[in-house]
C-alpha positions as CSV (number, residue, x, y, z in Angstrom):
1,M,17.7,-28.5,24.8
2,V,15.4,-26.3,22.7
3,R,15.4,-27.5,19.1
4,E,15.0,-25.0,16.2
5,P,11.9,-26.1,14.4
6,V,11.5,-26.7,10.7
7,Q,10.9,-23.3,9.2
8,R,7.5,-22.6,7.5
9,L,6.3,-19.3,6.1
10,A,4.7,-17.1,8.8
11,Y,1.6,-15.0,8.9
12,A,1.3,-11.6,10.6
13,V,-1.6,-9.9,12.5
14,I,-0.8,-6.2,12.9
15,V,-2.9,-4.7,15.7
16,A,-3.7,-1.0,15.1
17,A,-7.0,-0.8,16.9
18,G,-6.2,1.0,20.1
19,S,-7.6,4.3,21.4
20,G,-4.2,5.8,22.2
21,R,-5.4,7.7,25.3
22,R,-1.9,8.4,26.6
23,C,-0.9,10.1,23.3
24,P,-3.3,13.1,23.1
25,G,-4.2,14.6,19.8
26,S,-6.9,14.8,17.1
27,Q,-6.0,11.3,15.8
28,T,-5.4,8.1,17.6
29,K,-1.7,7.4,17.7
30,Q,-1.6,4.7,15.0
31,F,-2.7,7.3,12.4
32,L,-0.2,10.0,13.5
33,D,2.2,11.1,10.8
34,L,5.7,9.7,11.0
35,C,8.0,11.2,8.3
36,G,5.2,11.5,5.7
37,Q,3.0,8.5,6.3
38,P,0.7,7.0,9.0
39,L,2.5,5.3,11.9
40,Y,1.0,1.9,11.4
41,L,2.0,1.8,7.7
42,W,5.7,1.6,8.5
43,S,5.1,-1.8,10.1
44,V,2.9,-3.0,7.3
45,Q,5.7,-2.1,4.8
46,T,8.3,-4.0,6.7
47,F,6.2,-7.1,7.0
48,Q,5.3,-6.8,3.3
49,Q,9.0,-6.7,2.4
50,C,9.9,-9.7,4.6
51,P,10.3,-12.9,2.5
52,E,9.3,-15.1,5.4
53,I,5.8,-13.6,5.6
54,A,3.1,-15.2,3.6
55,G,0.1,-13.0,4.5
56,I,-0.9,-10.1,6.7
57,V,-4.1,-9.2,8.5
58,I,-4.5,-5.6,9.8
59,V,-6.8,-4.9,12.7
60,G,-8.2,-1.4,12.9
61,P,-10.4,0.6,15.3
62,K,-13.8,-1.0,16.1
63,H,-15.9,2.1,16.1
64,N,-14.3,4.1,13.2
65,Y,-15.5,3.0,9.8
66,Q,-13.8,5.8,8.0
67,A,-10.5,4.9,9.5
68,L,-10.9,1.2,8.4
69,L,-11.8,2.4,4.9
70,E,-8.7,4.5,4.8
71,M,-6.5,1.6,6.0
72,Q,-8.0,-0.6,3.2
73,Q,-7.1,2.1,0.6
74,E,-3.6,2.8,2.0
75,T,-2.7,-0.9,2.0
76,A,-4.4,-2.0,-1.2
77,I,-1.0,-2.0,-3.0
78,F,0.5,-4.6,-0.7
79,D,-0.3,-8.1,-2.1
80,K,0.4,-9.8,1.2
81,V,-2.4,-7.9,3.0
82,M,-5.2,-10.3,3.1
83,K,-7.8,-8.3,5.1
84,V,-8.4,-5.2,7.2
85,V,-10.8,-5.9,10.0
86,A,-12.3,-4.1,13.0
87,G,-10.8,-4.8,16.4
88,G,-12.4,-5.2,19.8
89,E,-12.6,-3.5,23.1
90,S,-9.3,-5.0,24.3
91,R,-6.0,-5.9,22.7
92,T,-6.7,-9.6,23.0
93,E,-10.2,-9.3,21.5
94,S,-8.6,-7.4,18.6
95,V,-6.0,-10.2,18.2
96,S,-8.8,-12.8,18.3
97,N,-10.6,-10.9,15.5
98,G,-7.5,-10.8,13.4
99,V,-6.7,-14.5,13.8
100,S,-10.3,-15.3,12.9
101,A,-10.0,-13.2,9.8
102,L,-6.8,-14.9,8.9
103,A,-8.3,-18.3,9.2
104,A,-11.2,-17.2,7.0
105,A,-8.9,-15.7,4.4
106,D,-6.6,-18.7,4.0
107,N,-7.7,-22.3,4.3
108,D,-4.2,-23.6,3.9
109,I,-2.8,-22.4,7.3
110,H,-1.1,-25.3,9.0
111,K,-1.5,-25.9,12.7
112,S,2.3,-25.3,13.2
113,D,2.5,-22.1,11.0
114,P,4.0,-19.2,13.0
115,I,1.5,-16.4,13.6
116,L,3.3,-13.2,14.5
117,I,1.3,-10.6,16.5
118,H,2.7,-7.1,16.1
119,D,1.7,-3.8,17.6
120,G,1.0,-1.3,14.8
121,V,2.5,1.5,16.9
122,R,6.0,-0.1,16.8
123,P,7.0,1.4,13.4
124,L,10.8,0.7,13.6
125,V,10.6,-3.1,13.6
126,T,13.1,-4.7,11.2
127,T,12.9,-7.7,8.9
128,E,15.8,-9.2,10.8
129,L,13.8,-9.3,14.0
130,I,10.7,-10.6,12.2
131,I,12.8,-13.5,10.8
132,N,14.5,-14.2,14.1
133,V,11.2,-14.5,15.9
134,A,9.5,-16.6,13.1
135,K,12.5,-19.1,13.0
136,Q,12.0,-19.9,16.7
137,V,8.3,-20.8,16.6
138,G,7.4,-24.5,16.8
139,P,4.4,-26.7,17.6
140,K,4.9,-26.2,21.3
141,Q,7.4,-23.3,21.2
142,V,6.5,-19.6,21.4
143,A,9.0,-16.8,20.7
144,I,9.0,-13.3,22.3
145,P,11.6,-10.6,21.7
146,T,12.8,-8.8,24.8
147,T,15.4,-6.2,25.9
148,T,17.1,-6.0,29.3
149,P,16.3,-2.9,31.4
150,T,19.3,-0.5,31.4
151,A,18.3,1.2,34.7
152,T,18.2,-0.2,38.2
153,V,14.7,-1.7,38.8
154,K,12.8,-1.2,42.1
155,K,9.7,-2.8,43.5
156,I,7.2,-0.2,44.7
157,V,4.3,-0.8,47.1
158,G,2.2,2.3,47.4
159,N,4.8,5.1,47.6
160,T,7.5,2.9,49.2
161,I,10.4,1.2,47.5
162,T,10.6,-2.3,49.1
163,E,13.4,-3.9,47.2
164,T,15.8,-3.8,44.2
165,I,15.2,-6.4,41.5
166,A,18.1,-7.9,39.6
167,R,17.6,-6.6,36.1
168,E,19.7,-9.3,34.5
169,Q,16.7,-11.6,35.0
170,L,14.2,-9.2,33.6
171,G,13.1,-8.6,30.1
172,L,11.0,-5.8,28.5
173,A,8.7,-7.5,26.0
174,Q,8.5,-6.3,22.4
175,T,6.6,-7.4,19.3
176,P,6.2,-9.3,17.0
177,Q,5.5,-12.2,19.3
178,G,5.3,-15.6,17.5
179,V,2.9,-18.4,18.4
180,P,2.1,-21.5,16.3
181,Y,-1.4,-21.3,14.8
182,E,-3.0,-24.2,16.7
183,L,-1.7,-23.2,20.0
184,L,-2.7,-19.5,19.5
185,C,-6.3,-20.6,18.7
186,E,-6.4,-22.8,21.8
187,A,-5.1,-20.0,24.0
188,L,-7.6,-17.5,22.6
189,K,-10.5,-20.0,23.1
190,H,-9.5,-20.5,26.7
191,W,-9.3,-16.7,27.2
192,R,-12.8,-16.2,25.7
193,Q,-14.0,-18.8,28.3
194,N,-12.3,-16.8,31.0
195,P,-12.5,-13.2,29.8
196,A,-11.9,-11.5,33.1
197,T,-8.2,-12.5,33.1
198,P,-6.0,-9.5,32.3
199,I,-3.9,-10.2,29.1
200,T,-1.3,-7.7,27.9
201,D,0.6,-9.7,25.3
202,E,0.8,-13.2,23.7
203,G,3.2,-14.3,26.4
204,A,0.6,-13.6,29.0
205,L,-2.0,-15.3,26.8
206,I,0.0,-18.5,26.8
207,E,0.7,-18.3,30.5
208,N,-3.0,-18.1,31.0
209,L,-3.5,-21.6,29.7
210,P,-4.5,-24.4,32.2
211,P,-1.4,-25.6,34.1
212,N,-1.2,-28.9,32.3
213,K,-1.3,-27.2,28.8
214,R,1.1,-24.4,29.9
215,A,3.6,-27.0,31.1
216,E,3.9,-28.4,27.5
217,V,4.9,-25.0,26.0
218,T,8.3,-23.4,25.9
219,I,8.4,-19.6,25.7
220,L,11.7,-18.7,24.1
221,N,13.4,-15.4,24.6
222,V,14.7,-13.7,21.4
223,P,17.0,-10.7,21.6
224,G,14.9,-7.6,20.9
225,E,16.0,-4.4,19.3
226,P,16.6,-1.1,21.3
227,Y,15.0,1.0,18.5
228,N,11.8,-1.2,18.3
229,L,10.0,1.5,20.1
230,K,6.3,1.4,21.1
231,I,4.8,4.8,20.5
232,T,2.9,5.7,23.7
233,F,3.6,9.3,24.4
234,P,4.3,12.3,22.1
235,E,8.0,12.2,22.9
236,D,8.2,8.6,21.6
237,L,7.0,9.8,18.2
238,R,9.7,12.5,18.2
239,Q,12.3,9.9,19.1
240,A,11.2,7.6,16.3
241,E,11.3,10.5,13.8
242,A,14.8,11.4,15.0
243,I,16.0,7.8,14.6
244,L,14.6,7.6,11.0
245,L,16.2,11.0,10.1
246,R,19.5,10.0,11.7
247,E,19.6,6.7,9.8
248,T,18.8,8.6,6.6
249,N,21.4,11.2,7.2
250,N,24.0,8.6,8.1
251,A,23.4,7.0,4.7
252,I,24.3,10.3,3.0
253,A,28.0,11.1,3.1
254,F,27.5,14.7,2.0
255,K,24.3,16.7,2.1
256,P,24.3,19.7,-0.2
257,R,22.2,22.8,0.2
258,Q,20.9,22.2,-3.3
259,A,21.0,19.2,-5.6
260,T,19.9,18.2,-9.1
261,G,18.9,14.8,-10.5
262,F,18.3,13.6,-14.0
263,G,15.8,11.0,-15.1
264,Y,15.1,9.2,-18.3
265,D,12.5,6.6,-19.2
266,V,11.1,4.9,-22.4
267,H,8.1,2.6,-23.1
268,A,6.9,1.0,-26.3
269,F,3.4,1.3,-27.5
270,A,0.9,-1.5,-26.6
271,A,-2.4,-1.5,-28.4
272,S,-4.4,-3.0,-25.5
273,R,-3.4,-0.4,-23.0
274,K,-4.7,3.1,-22.0
275,L,-2.3,5.9,-22.7
276,I,-1.4,7.6,-19.3
277,L,0.9,10.6,-19.3
278,G,1.5,13.0,-16.5
279,G,-1.2,11.3,-14.5
280,I,-4.0,11.8,-17.1
281,E,-5.5,9.6,-19.6
282,I,-5.2,10.6,-23.3
283,S,-7.9,8.9,-25.3
284,G,-7.9,7.8,-28.9
285,H,-4.3,6.5,-28.9
286,P,-2.6,3.2,-27.9
287,G,-1.1,3.1,-24.5
288,L,2.4,2.0,-23.3
289,A,3.6,-1.4,-22.3
290,G,4.8,-1.7,-18.7
291,H,4.2,-3.3,-15.3
292,S,2.5,-0.3,-13.8
293,D,0.4,2.2,-15.8
294,A,3.7,2.9,-17.8
295,D,3.5,6.7,-17.3
296,V,6.8,7.5,-18.9
297,L,6.7,11.1,-17.9
298,I,6.2,10.5,-14.2
299,H,8.8,7.6,-14.2
300,A,11.4,10.0,-15.5
301,L,10.4,12.6,-12.9
302,V,10.6,10.0,-10.1
303,D,14.1,8.9,-11.2
304,A,15.2,12.6,-11.3
305,L,13.8,13.1,-7.7
306,L,15.5,10.0,-6.4
307,G,18.8,10.9,-8.1
308,A,18.7,14.4,-6.6
309,V,18.7,13.0,-3.1
310,G,21.0,10.1,-3.8
311,A,18.3,7.5,-3.2
312,G,18.9,5.1,-6.2
313,D,16.4,4.7,-8.9
314,I,12.7,3.8,-9.5
315,G,13.5,0.1,-10.1
316,Q,15.0,-0.2,-6.6
317,H,12.0,1.3,-4.9
318,F,9.2,0.0,-7.2
319,P,10.5,-3.2,-8.9
320,D,8.7,-4.3,-12.0
321,H,8.5,-7.9,-10.7
322,D,6.6,-6.9,-7.5
323,P,2.9,-7.7,-7.9
324,A,2.0,-4.9,-5.5
325,F,2.8,-2.4,-8.4
326,K,1.0,-4.3,-11.1
327,N,-1.1,-1.6,-13.1
328,R,-0.4,0.8,-10.3
329,S,-0.9,4.5,-11.0
330,S,2.5,6.2,-11.3
331,L,1.2,9.1,-9.2
332,Y,1.7,6.7,-6.3
333,F,5.3,6.4,-7.2
334,L,5.6,10.2,-7.3
335,E,4.0,10.5,-3.9
336,R,6.4,8.0,-2.4
337,A,9.4,9.6,-4.1
338,L,8.4,13.0,-2.6
339,T,8.2,11.3,0.8
340,I,11.7,10.0,0.4
341,V,12.9,13.5,-0.6
342,K,11.2,14.9,2.5
343,K,12.7,12.2,4.8
344,R,16.2,13.1,3.5
345,G,15.6,16.7,4.5
346,F,14.9,18.3,1.0
347,K,11.9,19.7,-0.9
348,L,11.3,20.0,-4.6
349,E,12.3,23.4,-5.9
350,A,11.9,23.0,-9.7
351,A,11.4,20.3,-12.4
352,D,11.7,20.4,-16.1
353,I,10.4,17.5,-18.2
354,T,10.6,16.8,-21.9
355,I,8.4,14.2,-23.7
356,V,9.6,12.9,-27.0
357,A,6.8,11.5,-29.3
358,E,5.7,11.7,-32.9
359,Q,2.1,10.9,-31.9
360,P,-0.2,11.8,-30.3
361,K,0.1,15.6,-30.3
362,L,0.7,16.4,-26.6
363,A,0.7,20.2,-26.4
364,P,-3.0,20.4,-25.8
365,H,-2.7,18.0,-22.9
366,I,0.1,19.7,-21.1
367,P,-2.1,22.1,-18.9
368,A,-4.0,19.1,-17.5
369,M,-0.7,17.3,-16.8
370,L,0.6,20.3,-15.0
371,T,-2.5,20.5,-12.9
372,M,-2.4,16.9,-12.0
373,L,1.3,16.9,-11.0
374,K,1.0,20.1,-9.0
375,K,-2.0,18.6,-7.1
376,T,0.1,15.5,-6.3
377,I,3.2,17.5,-5.3
378,A,1.0,19.7,-3.1
379,S,3.8,22.3,-2.4
380,P,5.0,25.4,-4.2
381,C,7.6,24.7,-6.9
382,Q,8.4,25.6,-10.5
383,L,7.2,22.9,-12.9
384,N,7.6,22.8,-16.6
385,I,6.6,20.2,-19.3
386,K,7.6,20.4,-22.9
387,A,6.7,18.1,-25.8
388,T,8.8,17.5,-28.9
389,T,9.5,15.0,-31.7
390,S,12.7,13.4,-32.9
391,E,12.1,14.5,-36.5
392,G,11.4,11.0,-37.7
393,L,14.7,9.6,-36.3
394,G,15.1,6.6,-34.0
395,F,12.4,4.5,-32.3
396,T,10.3,7.5,-31.3
397,G,10.6,8.7,-34.9
398,R,9.3,5.4,-36.1
399,R,6.4,5.8,-33.7
400,E,7.3,2.7,-31.7
401,G,7.1,4.4,-28.3
402,I,7.5,7.5,-26.2
403,A,10.6,8.7,-24.3
404,A,10.8,11.3,-21.5
405,Y,13.6,13.2,-19.9
406,A,13.4,15.1,-16.5
407,V,15.6,17.3,-14.4
408,A,14.6,18.0,-10.8
409,T,16.2,20.4,-8.4
410,V,15.8,20.0,-4.7
411,I,16.8,22.3,-1.9
412,A,17.5,21.7,1.8
413,D,14.3,22.0,3.8
C-alpha cells in the first residue's frame, strides 16, 4: 500500500526556456500574450499564490539575455521567486540548471522536500493540482498528474495501424511533476553521465535510473485536469484564451453594455515617506502611510475600475499583508486592474477623480498626473482630475491626510 508521506513545503522549477518551433511567430511561445500578460506569467502567479510552495526558480531561454532580463523584471514583485536563470539545449538540461539554482539559493532544502517541475507553457494549472501533486511526493515516491485519452488509441508502424491499445491503461502526462529533492538530484546526475538517453519529462528521468535504483521508487498517478493545456500550436493559445474568458463570463451573472464603478481611499501623512500621487512624486511635503507607495489617487481609481466590472476591491487583489506589494508602485495595481477589465470584456471609457487635501497645493501637478495615468492606461479615454479642500473640516481639514474619490465608466469591448 502506498502511504501518504508527511507533508513538507514544496519548491517549484518553472521551465520556460524552449524555442517553441511548433508555434510560429515573432516571439517564442512562453512570451506570447494570453489575456493581457505573457503566457509563462500565469503559471508563476498560480505557484506564488499556492500556500504549499516555499520558493520558485524560473528557467528562461539560454541565448536571449533580454528575455531573461524582462522575466526578472516581470516577476520581481513575487516574493517566492528566488531566481531567474538561463536554461539549456534540452528540457532536462534546463531542469538541471533550475535545480542547481534552487540549491544555491536555499541551503535549507531537505532531501525529501518535494520539487515540482512545471512547464511554463501550461498557463491554466490550478493551486488544487499543485497541492495534490505535492502531497503525494515522498522520499521514494514521485507524483505525476495524467489524464486518460478520450479517443481510441492506435499503434502505428510507418503508415500502417497495427493494433488498438486499451486507453484505460494509458495516461497523458501533465505537469507539475513532483520528485523529492535528493532523488531528483540523483536522477539528474545519472542523466548527465548518460546524456544520450532521450528524456521528455521527470517520469522518464526516474525511469532512466539504474534498475536497482528504479525498483526502489514508486511513480504515483495523480488525476490531472482537462484544462491544464500545454500550449504547442496557435490553436492551443486560442483555446486557453477561450477557457479564461468563459470562466470570467460565467462568474458574471449579467454583463451590461456600460457600467460605472465608484472608488474611495484615504491615507494619513507619514513624515518618513515620499508623497506619490497620480504616479508622480511631489517633493517638499511628507508622504502617506501605507503598505505600497500609498498613492491614494490611483487606489481610488483602481477600486472604481474593479467595481465597474464586478471584480471586488483593491484589497482582494493586492492585500496589504502580502510582501510582494511592499512599497510597490501603485501604477502596477492600475496596470493589473486594467488587465482584469480587459479580461472581462470591457475597456475604460472615462474616469473622474477628486483629491481632497489642504496641503500641498495640487493644481500645478495635475497635468503631470494626467500624463502619467494616460501613459499607463495606453488607450483612448476621457480622464479628469480635480483637487479641492474640505474647508478646514474633518481629518483632511486638520491636515492629517489625503482622501480621493473616483468614478470610472467602462464599456463592452
